[in-house]
All heavy atoms as a GROMACS GRO file, in nm:
protein
  451
    1GLU      N    1  -0.950   1.598   0.538
    1GLU     CA    2  -1.028   1.613   0.659
    1GLU      C    3  -1.163   1.677   0.625
    1GLU      O    4  -1.267   1.634   0.675
    1GLU     CB    5  -0.951   1.697   0.761
    1GLU     CG    6  -1.015   1.700   0.896
    1GLU     CD    7  -0.927   1.767   1.000
    1GLU    OE1    8  -0.838   1.846   0.962
    1GLU    OE2    9  -0.948   1.740   1.117
    2PHE      N   10  -1.163   1.779   0.539
    2PHE     CA   11  -1.287   1.844   0.497
    2PHE      C   12  -1.378   1.744   0.426
    2PHE      O   13  -1.498   1.740   0.452
    2PHE     CB   14  -1.255   1.962   0.406
    2PHE     CG   15  -1.376   2.033   0.353
    2PHE    CD1   16  -1.446   2.122   0.432
    2PHE    CD2   17  -1.422   2.011   0.224
    2PHE    CE1   18  -1.559   2.187   0.385
    2PHE    CE2   19  -1.534   2.075   0.175
    2PHE     CZ   20  -1.603   2.163   0.256
    3LEU      N   21  -1.320   1.666   0.338
    3LEU     CA   22  -1.396   1.567   0.263
    3LEU      C   23  -1.466   1.468   0.356
    3LEU      O   24  -1.584   1.437   0.340
    3LEU     CB   25  -1.303   1.493   0.167
    3LEU     CG   26  -1.365   1.395   0.070
    3LEU    CD1   27  -1.449   1.468  -0.033
    3LEU    CD2   28  -1.255   1.317  -0.001
    4ARG      N   29  -1.394   1.420   0.455
    4ARG     CA   30  -1.449   1.320   0.547
    4ARG      C   31  -1.547   1.380   0.648
    4ARG      O   32  -1.657   1.329   0.667
    4ARG     CB   33  -1.337   1.250   0.625
    4ARG     CG   34  -1.242   1.172   0.538
    4ARG     CD   35  -1.308   1.047   0.481
    4ARG     NE   36  -1.213   0.971   0.404
    4ARG     CZ   37  -1.214   0.963   0.273
    4ARG    NH1   38  -1.306   1.026   0.203
    4ARG    NH2   39  -1.124   0.892   0.210
    5ASN      N   40  -1.507   1.489   0.712
    5ASN     CA   41  -1.585   1.543   0.824
    5ASN      C   42  -1.695   1.639   0.783
    5ASN      O   43  -1.805   1.633   0.837
    5ASN     CB   44  -1.492   1.611   0.925
    5ASN     CG   45  -1.397   1.511   0.988
    5ASN    OD1   46  -1.427   1.394   1.001
    5ASN    ND2   47  -1.281   1.558   1.026
    6GLU      N   48  -1.667   1.728   0.691
    6GLU     CA   49  -1.766   1.828   0.653
    6GLU      C   50  -1.863   1.775   0.547
    6GLU      O   51  -1.983   1.795   0.557
    6GLU     CB   52  -1.697   1.955   0.602
    6GLU     CG   53  -1.607   2.022   0.704
    6GLU     CD   54  -1.681   2.072   0.827
    6GLU    OE1   55  -1.794   2.121   0.813
    6GLU    OE2   56  -1.624   2.060   0.938
    7LEU      N   57  -1.808   1.709   0.446
    7LEU     CA   58  -1.892   1.659   0.337
    7LEU      C   59  -1.942   1.517   0.362
    7LEU      O   60  -2.030   1.469   0.292
    7LEU     CB   61  -1.816   1.662   0.204
    7LEU     CG   62  -1.769   1.799   0.157
    7LEU    CD1   63  -1.694   1.787   0.025
    7LEU    CD2   64  -1.886   1.896   0.143
    8GLU      N   65  -1.882   1.451   0.461
    8GLU     CA   66  -1.914   1.312   0.494
    8GLU      C   67  -1.907   1.223   0.370
    8GLU      O   68  -1.993   1.140   0.345
    8GLU     CB   69  -2.050   1.303   0.563
    8GLU     CG   70  -2.054   1.378   0.694
    8GLU     CD   71  -2.188   1.375   0.763
    8GLU    OE1   72  -2.281   1.311   0.712
    8GLU    OE2   73  -2.198   1.436   0.870
    9ASP      N   74  -1.801   1.242   0.293
    9ASP     CA   75  -1.779   1.170   0.168
    9ASP      C   76  -1.679   1.058   0.192
    9ASP      O   77  -1.581   1.074   0.263
    9ASP     CB   78  -1.725   1.266   0.063
    9ASP     CG   79  -1.729   1.210  -0.077
    9ASP    OD1   80  -1.705   1.089  -0.094
    9ASP    OD2   81  -1.756   1.288  -0.170
   10SER      N   82  -1.703   0.943   0.133
   10SER     CA   83  -1.613   0.829   0.151
   10SER      C   84  -1.529   0.800   0.026
   10SER      O   85  -1.476   0.690   0.012
   10SER     CB   86  -1.694   0.705   0.190
   10SER     OG   87  -1.782   0.671   0.083
   11THR      N   88  -1.518   0.897  -0.063
   11THR     CA   89  -1.436   0.880  -0.182
   11THR      C   90  -1.293   0.843  -0.141
   11THR      O   91  -1.236   0.909  -0.054
   11THR     CB   92  -1.433   1.011  -0.264
   11THR    OG1   93  -1.566   1.044  -0.302
   11THR    CG2   94  -1.346   0.997  -0.387
   12PRO      N   95  -1.236   0.739  -0.203
   12PRO     CA   96  -1.098   0.703  -0.169
   12PRO      C   97  -1.002   0.817  -0.202
   12PRO      O   98  -1.012   0.879  -0.307
   12PRO     CB   99  -1.070   0.583  -0.258
   12PRO     CG  100  -1.202   0.529  -0.297
   12PRO     CD  101  -1.294   0.647  -0.300
   13VAL      N  102  -0.910   0.844  -0.111
   13VAL     CA  103  -0.813   0.953  -0.128
   13VAL      C  104  -0.672   0.898  -0.113
   13VAL      O  105  -0.643   0.826  -0.017
   13VAL     CB  106  -0.836   1.064  -0.023
   13VAL    CG1  107  -0.726   1.169  -0.030
   13VAL    CG2  108  -0.973   1.126  -0.041
   14ILE      N  109  -0.587   0.932  -0.209
   14ILE     CA  110  -0.445   0.901  -0.200
   14ILE      C  111  -0.371   1.034  -0.192
   14ILE      O  112  -0.383   1.117  -0.282
   14ILE     CB  113  -0.396   0.821  -0.321
   14ILE    CG1  114  -0.468   0.686  -0.329
   14ILE    CG2  115  -0.244   0.801  -0.314
   14ILE    CD1  116  -0.435   0.605  -0.452
   15ILE      N  117  -0.295   1.052  -0.087
   15ILE     CA  118  -0.214   1.173  -0.071
   15ILE      C  119  -0.080   1.149  -0.139
   15ILE      O  120  -0.016   1.046  -0.115
   15ILE     CB  121  -0.191   1.206   0.079
   15ILE    CG1  122  -0.321   1.221   0.154
   15ILE    CG2  123  -0.101   1.329   0.094
   15ILE    CD1  124  -0.406   1.337   0.113
   16MET      N  125  -0.039   1.243  -0.223
   16MET     CA  126   0.093   1.238  -0.286
   16MET      C  127   0.169   1.362  -0.244
   16MET      O  128   0.121   1.474  -0.261
   16MET     CB  129   0.080   1.233  -0.438
   16MET     CG  130   0.020   1.104  -0.487
   16MET     SD  131   0.027   1.086  -0.666
   16MET     CE  132  -0.093   1.207  -0.716
   17SER      N  133   0.288   1.341  -0.188
   17SER     CA  134   0.364   1.454  -0.136
   17SER      C  135   0.513   1.424  -0.138
   17SER      O  136   0.553   1.308  -0.128
   17SER     CB  137   0.320   1.483   0.007
   17SER     OG  138   0.398   1.586   0.064
   18THR      N  139   0.591   1.529  -0.150
   18THR     CA  140   0.736   1.514  -0.135
   18THR      C  141   0.775   1.510   0.012
   18THR      O  142   0.885   1.468   0.046
   18THR     CB  143   0.811   1.630  -0.203
   18THR    OG1  144   0.768   1.753  -0.146
   18THR    CG2  145   0.789   1.629  -0.352
   19ALA      N  146   0.683   1.550   0.098
   19ALA     CA  147   0.709   1.553   0.242
   19ALA      C  148   0.657   1.424   0.306
   19ALA      O  149   0.557   1.423   0.375
   19ALA     CB  150   0.643   1.674   0.306
   20GLY      N  151   0.727   1.313   0.279
   20GLY     CA  152   0.681   1.183   0.326
   20GLY      C  153   0.738   1.142   0.460
   20GLY      O  154   0.758   1.024   0.485
   21ASN      N  155   0.760   1.241   0.548
   21ASN     CA  156   0.811   1.204   0.680
   21ASN      C  157   0.699   1.140   0.761
   21ASN      O  158   0.581   1.150   0.730
   21ASN     CB  159   0.872   1.325   0.752
   21ASN     CG  160   0.772   1.436   0.774
   21ASN    OD1  161   0.665   1.414   0.829
   21ASN    ND2  162   0.807   1.556   0.732
   22GLU      N  163   0.737   1.071   0.865
   22GLU     CA  164   0.642   0.993   0.944
   22GLU      C  165   0.525   1.077   0.996
   22GLU      O  166   0.410   1.034   0.992
   22GLU     CB  167   0.713   0.926   1.062
   22GLU     CG  168   0.622   0.837   1.145
   22GLU     CD  169   0.694   0.768   1.259
   22GLU    OE1  170   0.812   0.799   1.285
   22GLU    OE2  171   0.631   0.683   1.322
   23SER      N  172   0.553   1.196   1.042
   23SER     CA  173   0.448   1.282   1.095
   23SER      C  174   0.342   1.314   0.990
   23SER      O  175   0.222   1.308   1.017
   23SER     CB  176   0.511   1.412   1.148
   23SER     OG  177   0.411   1.501   1.192
   24ASN      N  178   0.386   1.349   0.870
   24ASN     CA  179   0.292   1.382   0.763
   24ASN      C  180   0.211   1.260   0.718
   24ASN      O  181   0.092   1.271   0.690
   24ASN     CB  182   0.365   1.441   0.642
   24ASN     CG  183   0.411   1.582   0.669
   24ASN    OD1  184   0.364   1.649   0.759
   24ASN    ND2  185   0.506   1.627   0.589
   25VAL      N  186   0.276   1.146   0.711
   25VAL     CA  187   0.207   1.023   0.671
   25VAL      C  188   0.101   0.987   0.775
   25VAL      O  189  -0.016   0.960   0.740
   25VAL     CB  190   0.307   0.906   0.653
   25VAL    CG1  191   0.234   0.776   0.628
   25VAL    CG2  192   0.404   0.937   0.538
   26LEU      N  193   0.136   0.989   0.901
   26LEU     CA  194   0.040   0.956   1.007
   26LEU      C  195  -0.075   1.056   1.010
   26LEU      O  196  -0.191   1.018   1.027
   26LEU     CB  197   0.110   0.952   1.143
   26LEU     CG  198   0.212   0.839   1.160
   26LEU    CD1  199   0.282   0.852   1.294
   26LEU    CD2  200   0.147   0.703   1.145
   27ASN      N  201  -0.045   1.183   0.990
   27ASN     CA  202  -0.148   1.286   0.988
   27ASN      C  203  -0.245   1.263   0.872
   27ASN      O  204  -0.366   1.278   0.887
   27ASN     CB  205  -0.084   1.425   0.978
   27ASN     CG  206  -0.184   1.535   1.001
   27ASN    OD1  207  -0.274   1.524   1.083
   27ASN    ND2  208  -0.168   1.644   0.928
   28ALA      N  209  -0.193   1.225   0.756
   28ALA     CA  210  -0.279   1.199   0.640
   28ALA      C  211  -0.376   1.085   0.670
   28ALA      O  212  -0.495   1.094   0.640
   28ALA     CB  213  -0.193   1.164   0.518
   29PHE      N  214  -0.327   0.978   0.732
   29PHE     CA  215  -0.414   0.866   0.766
   29PHE      C  216  -0.516   0.904   0.874
   29PHE      O  217  -0.631   0.861   0.868
   29PHE     CB  218  -0.333   0.744   0.807
   29PHE     CG  219  -0.268   0.674   0.690
   29PHE    CD1  220  -0.131   0.663   0.681
   29PHE    CD2  221  -0.345   0.618   0.589
   29PHE    CE1  222  -0.071   0.598   0.575
   29PHE    CE2  223  -0.287   0.554   0.481
   29PHE     CZ  224  -0.149   0.544   0.474
   30GLU      N  225  -0.474   0.984   0.970
   30GLU     CA  226  -0.567   1.029   1.074
   30GLU      C  227  -0.680   1.113   1.016
   30GLU      O  228  -0.791   1.112   1.067
   30GLU     CB  229  -0.492   1.108   1.181
   30GLU     CG  230  -0.406   1.022   1.270
   30GLU     CD  231  -0.318   1.102   1.365
   30GLU    OE1  232  -0.331   1.228   1.369
   30GLU    OE2  233  -0.236   1.041   1.434
   31MET      N  234  -0.652   1.186   0.908
   31MET     CA  235  -0.754   1.269   0.844
   31MET      C  236  -0.842   1.190   0.749
   31MET      O  237  -0.937   1.244   0.693
   31MET     CB  238  -0.689   1.386   0.770
   31MET     CG  239  -0.632   1.490   0.865
   31MET     SD  240  -0.582   1.641   0.780
   31MET     CE  241  -0.452   1.583   0.673
   32GLY      N  242  -0.810   1.062   0.727
   32GLY     CA  243  -0.898   0.979   0.646
   32GLY      C  244  -0.844   0.937   0.511
   32GLY      O  245  -0.918   0.880   0.431
   33ALA      N  246  -0.717   0.962   0.485
   33ALA     CA  247  -0.660   0.919   0.357
   33ALA      C  248  -0.656   0.767   0.352
   33ALA      O  249  -0.634   0.700   0.452
   33ALA     CB  250  -0.519   0.975   0.340
   34GLY      N  251  -0.676   0.714   0.232
   34GLY     CA  252  -0.670   0.570   0.214
   34GLY      C  253  -0.529   0.521   0.190
   34GLY      O  254  -0.499   0.404   0.213
   35ASP      N  255  -0.442   0.610   0.144
   35ASP     CA  256  -0.303   0.573   0.116
   35ASP      C  257  -0.220   0.700   0.109
   35ASP      O  258  -0.273   0.810   0.094
   35ASP     CB  259  -0.294   0.496  -0.016
   35ASP     CG  260  -0.170   0.407  -0.024
   35ASP    OD1  261  -0.080   0.419   0.061
   35ASP    OD2  262  -0.165   0.324  -0.117
   36PHE      N  263  -0.089   0.683   0.117
   36PHE     CA  264   0.006   0.794   0.108
   36PHE      C  265   0.120   0.749   0.021
   36PHE      O  266   0.175   0.640   0.041
   36PHE     CB  267   0.059   0.833   0.246
   36PHE     CG  268   0.143   0.957   0.246
   36PHE    CD1  269   0.090   1.078   0.288
   36PHE    CD2  270   0.275   0.954   0.204
   36PHE    CE1  271   0.166   1.193   0.288
   36PHE    CE2  272   0.353   1.068   0.203
   36PHE     CZ  273   0.298   1.189   0.245
   37VAL      N  274   0.156   0.830  -0.077
   37VAL     CA  275   0.265   0.799  -0.169
   37VAL      C  276   0.363   0.915  -0.169
   37VAL      O  277   0.323   1.030  -0.184
   37VAL     CB  278   0.211   0.778  -0.313
   37VAL    CG1  279   0.324   0.744  -0.408
   37VAL    CG2  280   0.104   0.670  -0.316
   38SER      N  281   0.491   0.882  -0.151
   38SER     CA  282   0.594   0.985  -0.158
   38SER      C  283   0.634   1.007  -0.303
   38SER      O  284   0.653   0.911  -0.378
   38SER     CB  285   0.717   0.944  -0.078
   38SER     OG  286   0.686   0.939   0.059
   39LYS      N  287   0.643   1.134  -0.343
   39LYS     CA  288   0.686   1.169  -0.478
   39LYS      C  289   0.836   1.156  -0.488
   39LYS      O  290   0.905   1.178  -0.389
   39LYS     CB  291   0.646   1.313  -0.511
   39LYS     CG  292   0.498   1.335  -0.528
   39LYS     CD  293   0.476   1.481  -0.560
   39LYS     CE  294   0.331   1.515  -0.576
   39LYS     NZ  295   0.312   1.657  -0.603
   40PRO      N  296   0.889   1.124  -0.604
   40PRO     CA  297   0.816   1.092  -0.726
   40PRO      C  298   0.758   0.951  -0.718
   40PRO      O  299   0.816   0.863  -0.654
   40PRO     CB  300   0.920   1.102  -0.836
   40PRO     CG  301   1.050   1.072  -0.767
   40PRO     CD  302   1.034   1.122  -0.625
   41VAL      N  303   0.647   0.931  -0.782
   41VAL     CA  304   0.581   0.800  -0.783
   41VAL      C  305   0.571   0.754  -0.928
   41VAL      O  306   0.545   0.833  -1.018
   41VAL     CB  307   0.443   0.806  -0.715
   41VAL    CG1  308   0.351   0.903  -0.785
   41VAL    CG2  309   0.380   0.670  -0.707
   42SER      N  310   0.592   0.626  -0.949
   42SER     CA  311   0.581   0.574  -1.084
   42SER      C  312   0.434   0.555  -1.120
   42SER      O  313   0.352   0.524  -1.033
   42SER     CB  314   0.655   0.440  -1.097
   42SER     OG  315   0.584   0.338  -1.031
   43PRO      N  316   0.399   0.574  -1.245
   43PRO     CA  317   0.259   0.554  -1.286
   43PRO      C  318   0.208   0.414  -1.256
   43PRO      O  319   0.094   0.397  -1.213
   43PRO     CB  320   0.263   0.581  -1.437
   43PRO     CG  321   0.379   0.672  -1.456
   43PRO     CD  322   0.481   0.627  -1.354
   44SER      N  323   0.292   0.312  -1.272
   44SER     CA  324   0.247   0.176  -1.245
   44SER      C  325   0.218   0.155  -1.096
   44SER      O  326   0.122   0.088  -1.059
   44SER     CB  327   0.348   0.073  -1.296
   44SER     OG  328   0.475   0.094  -1.238
   45GLU      N  329   0.300   0.214  -1.009
   45GLU     CA  330   0.274   0.204  -0.865
   45GLU      C  331   0.143   0.273  -0.829
   45GLU      O  332   0.063   0.221  -0.751
   45GLU     CB  333   0.388   0.266  -0.784
   45GLU     CG  334   0.363   0.261  -0.634
   45GLU     CD  335   0.469   0.331  -0.551
   45GLU    OE1  336   0.569   0.382  -0.608
   45GLU    OE2  337   0.452   0.336  -0.428
   46LEU      N  338   0.120   0.389  -0.888
   46LEU     CA  339  -0.003   0.463  -0.861
   46LEU      C  340  -0.125   0.382  -0.905
   46LEU      O  341  -0.225   0.375  -0.833
   46LEU     CB  342   0.000   0.600  -0.928
   46LEU     CG  343  -0.118   0.691  -0.898
   46LEU    CD1  344  -0.134   0.716  -0.750
   46LEU    CD2  345  -0.102   0.822  -0.973
   47LEU      N  346  -0.117   0.318  -1.021
   47LEU     CA  347  -0.228   0.236  -1.068
   47LEU      C  348  -0.257   0.120  -0.973
   47LEU      O  349  -0.374   0.088  -0.947
   47LEU     CB  350  -0.200   0.182  -1.209
   47LEU     CG  351  -0.212   0.284  -1.321
   47LEU    CD1  352  -0.166   0.222  -1.453
   47LEU    CD2  353  -0.354   0.335  -1.333
   48VAL      N  354  -0.154   0.058  -0.920
   48VAL     CA  355  -0.172  -0.051  -0.825
   48VAL      C  356  -0.241   0.000  -0.698
   48VAL      O  357  -0.334  -0.062  -0.647
   48VAL     CB  358  -0.037  -0.118  -0.791
   48VAL    CG1  359  -0.049  -0.211  -0.671
   48VAL    CG2  360   0.016  -0.193  -0.911
   49ARG      N  361  -0.197   0.114  -0.649
   49ARG     CA  362  -0.255   0.170  -0.527
   49ARG      C  363  -0.401   0.213  -0.547
   49ARG      O  364  -0.485   0.191  -0.461
   49ARG     CB  365  -0.170   0.286  -0.476
   49ARG     CG  366  -0.036   0.241  -0.422
   49ARG     CD  367   0.052   0.358  -0.384
   49ARG     NE  368   0.179   0.317  -0.335
   49ARG     CZ  369   0.208   0.295  -0.206
   49ARG    NH1  370   0.117   0.308  -0.114
   49ARG    NH2  371   0.330   0.258  -0.172
   50VAL      N  372  -0.431   0.273  -0.663
   50VAL     CA  373  -0.569   0.311  -0.693
   50VAL      C  374  -0.657   0.186  -0.702
   50VAL      O  375  -0.766   0.181  -0.646
   50VAL     CB  376  -0.576   0.394  -0.824
   50VAL    CG1  377  -0.719   0.408  -0.872
   50VAL    CG2  378  -0.513   0.530  -0.803
   51GLY      N  379  -0.607   0.085  -0.772
   51GLY     CA  380  -0.682  -0.040  -0.784
   51GLY      C  381  -0.710  -0.102  -0.648
   51GLY      O  382  -0.821  -0.151  -0.623
   52LYS      N  383  -0.613  -0.100  -0.560
   52LYS     CA  384  -0.631  -0.155  -0.425
   52LYS      C  385  -0.742  -0.082  -0.350
   52LYS      O  386  -0.830  -0.146  -0.289
   52LYS     CB  387  -0.499  -0.145  -0.348
   52LYS     CG  388  -0.507  -0.193  -0.206
   52LYS     CD  389  -0.376  -0.170  -0.133
   52LYS     CE  390  -0.393  -0.193   0.015
   52LYS     NZ  391  -0.282  -0.142   0.092
   53LEU      N  392  -0.739   0.050  -0.354
   53LEU     CA  393  -0.843   0.126  -0.284
   53LEU      C  394  -0.981   0.102  -0.343
   53LEU      O  395  -1.081   0.094  -0.272
   53LEU     CB  396  -0.811   0.275  -0.286
   53LEU     CG  397  -0.699   0.321  -0.192
   53LEU    CD1  398  -0.675   0.471  -0.208
   53LEU    CD2  399  -0.732   0.289  -0.047
   54LEU      N  400  -0.989   0.092  -0.475
   54LEU     CA  401  -1.119   0.068  -0.539
   54LEU      C  402  -1.172  -0.072  -0.506
   54LEU      O  403  -1.292  -0.088  -0.484
   54LEU     CB  404  -1.108   0.088  -0.690
   54LEU     CG  405  -1.083   0.232  -0.735
   54LEU    CD1  406  -1.064   0.239  -0.884
   54LEU    CD2  407  -1.197   0.324  -0.689
   55ARG      N  408  -1.084  -0.170  -0.500
   55ARG     CA  409  -1.128  -0.305  -0.460
   55ARG      C  410  -1.177  -0.306  -0.316
   55ARG      O  411  -1.276  -0.371  -0.284
   55ARG     CB  412  -1.014  -0.406  -0.480
   55ARG     CG  413  -0.994  -0.446  -0.624
   55ARG     CD  414  -0.898  -0.563  -0.637
   55ARG     NE  415  -0.766  -0.539  -0.579
   55ARG     CZ  416  -0.668  -0.472  -0.638
   55ARG    NH1  417  -0.686  -0.422  -0.759
   55ARG    NH2  418  -0.552  -0.457  -0.577
   56GLN      N  419  -1.106  -0.237  -0.228
   56GLN     CA  420  -1.148  -0.228  -0.087
   56GLN      C  421  -1.285  -0.164  -0.076
   56GLN      O  422  -1.368  -0.206   0.003
   56GLN     CB  423  -1.047  -0.148  -0.004
   56GLN     CG  424  -0.918  -0.219   0.022
   56GLN     CD  425  -0.816  -0.132   0.092
   56GLN    OE1  426  -0.833  -0.009   0.100
   56GLN    NE2  427  -0.710  -0.192   0.141
   57ARG      N  428  -1.307  -0.062  -0.156
   57ARG     CA  429  -1.436   0.009  -0.152
   57ARG      C  430  -1.549  -0.078  -0.201
   57ARG      O  431  -1.662  -0.068  -0.154
   57ARG     CB  432  -1.426   0.137  -0.234
   57ARG     CG  433  -1.549   0.223  -0.221
   57ARG     CD  434  -1.529   0.356  -0.287
   57ARG     NE  435  -1.644   0.439  -0.255
   57ARG     CZ  436  -1.679   0.543  -0.325
   57ARG    NH1  437  -1.609   0.580  -0.428
   57ARG    NH2  438  -1.784   0.613  -0.291
   58ALA      N  439  -1.520  -0.165  -0.298
   58ALA     CA  440  -1.623  -0.252  -0.356
   58ALA      C  441  -1.667  -0.361  -0.258
   58ALA      O  442  -1.777  -0.415  -0.272
   58ALA     CB  443  -1.571  -0.315  -0.485
   59ASN      N  444  -1.582  -0.393  -0.162
   59ASN     CA  445  -1.617  -0.500  -0.066
   59ASN      C  446  -1.703  -0.454   0.046
   59ASN      O  447  -1.732  -0.362   0.089
   59ASN     CB  448  -1.488  -0.563  -0.009
   59ASN     CG  449  -1.413  -0.636  -0.116
   59ASN    OD1  450  -1.470  -0.689  -0.210
   59ASN    ND2  451  -1.282  -0.639  -0.102
   0.00000   0.00000   0.00000
């Protein structure tokens, strides 16, 4: 939220948390996260998600 509202930065953000309940996921997206991943996350899944956000940003 600070990154989006205070700094007005559009850097892609992926939230990683063990608390992947619906409330936390929705809150992360409302604050401007580009994606949410529940831990543990595999490195290959993380790479796919990072690539997706970077491609979206390039368009």
